[in-house]
Structures are given as C-alpha cells and as structure tokens.
N, C-alpha and C positions, 0 to 999 in steps of 0.2 A: 728139420733144418729147412729154412726157406731160401729160395734163390735170390741173390742180391741184384741180379740183372736178368732180363728176359732170355738171354742166350746162355745162361749158366750151364744148362744141360749139355750144350755143345761146346763149352769153353775149351776142353782139351782138343777137340777136333779143330776148332778155330785156331788155337795156338799152333798146332801141328801144321796146318795149312799155311799160316803166316811165316813160320820158320822155313818151310819149303820155298815160299815166295822169296824170302830173304836170300836163300841160297841161289835161287834162279837169278835174282838181280845181281848178286855178286858175280855169278857166271857171265852175265851180260857185260859187266864192267871188265872182266878179264878178256872177253871176246873183243871188245872195243880196244882195249890196251894192246892186244896182240894182233890188231888189224885183221880180224876175221872177216870173211865174206859177208857183205851187207845183207844178203838174203837170209843167211843163217842167223844173223843178229835180229833181223826183223821177225823171224819165226819165233825166236825166244821172247822177244818183246810181246808178241801176240799171246804166247803161252802165259806170261806173267799177267797180262791184262785180263785174260780169261779167268785165271786163278783168283785175282783180287776181286773181280766181279762176282765170283762165286762166294767169296767170304762176305761181301756186302749183301748178297742175296740171302745168305743164311741169317745174318743179323736182321735184315729187313723182314724176313719171314717171321722170325721170332717176335720182333716188335709188333708186327701186324697182328699176329695171333694172340699174344699174351697181353701186351699193353692196350691194344684196342678192346679186347674183351673186358679188361679191368675198367677201362673208361666207360664202356657201355654199362657195366654193372653199377658204376658210380654216377651215372647220368651225365657224363662229361663228353657225350658223343661229338658235339660241334667242335669243341677244342681239339679232341683227338683226331677228328677227320682233317681239320686244318693242319695239324702237325704232320699227319701222314702224307697229305698232299705236298707240304713243304719239303719233307725229307725225300719223298719220291722224286720230286723235280730236281733236287740236288743230286740224288743218286744216279739218275739217268743221263745227266749231262756228260 
C-alpha cells in the first residue's frame, strides 16, 4: 500500500493533534464568553498557536523529506526548491 500523501505515516497523530487544538479553541471561546481573566486567555491562545505551529512543522518536515526527495529523483529540483521556498515563506508569516 502506498501513501497518498507525504504525511500519511503521521496522519493519526496529526488528526489527534488537530482535535486537541479544536478543543483548546472551544475552551478559549468559553473563556471569552465567561469573561475570564485576559492573561489566562492569552496563555491559552499561545498554547494553541504553538500546537498549530507544531502541526504545520510536521507536515512541512514530511513534505521536505519525501516530496523533495521524489523531485530530486525525477530531476525536478528547481521546481521543487521554488515550491519549498514559497511554502516556507507562507508558513513562517
């Protein structure tokens, strides 16, 4: 069985992380609705940002390792490098 996406091996981990993030965001919504202390809300926002950045990093790592390797094998290095630069610039904004 071949992987349909470069992150297929980590798909369950990514889904688990995203569901946790979803729960964290809902928790922040409740906190705002209940007028919780701003510092506590900001701490939770920071936690969500860190978690979503980790998900992005995992996907980016898989893309860099697998898709780039495939591109090098197929002699598409220039196109792959441009794509990698483009996605990296969007990811780090």
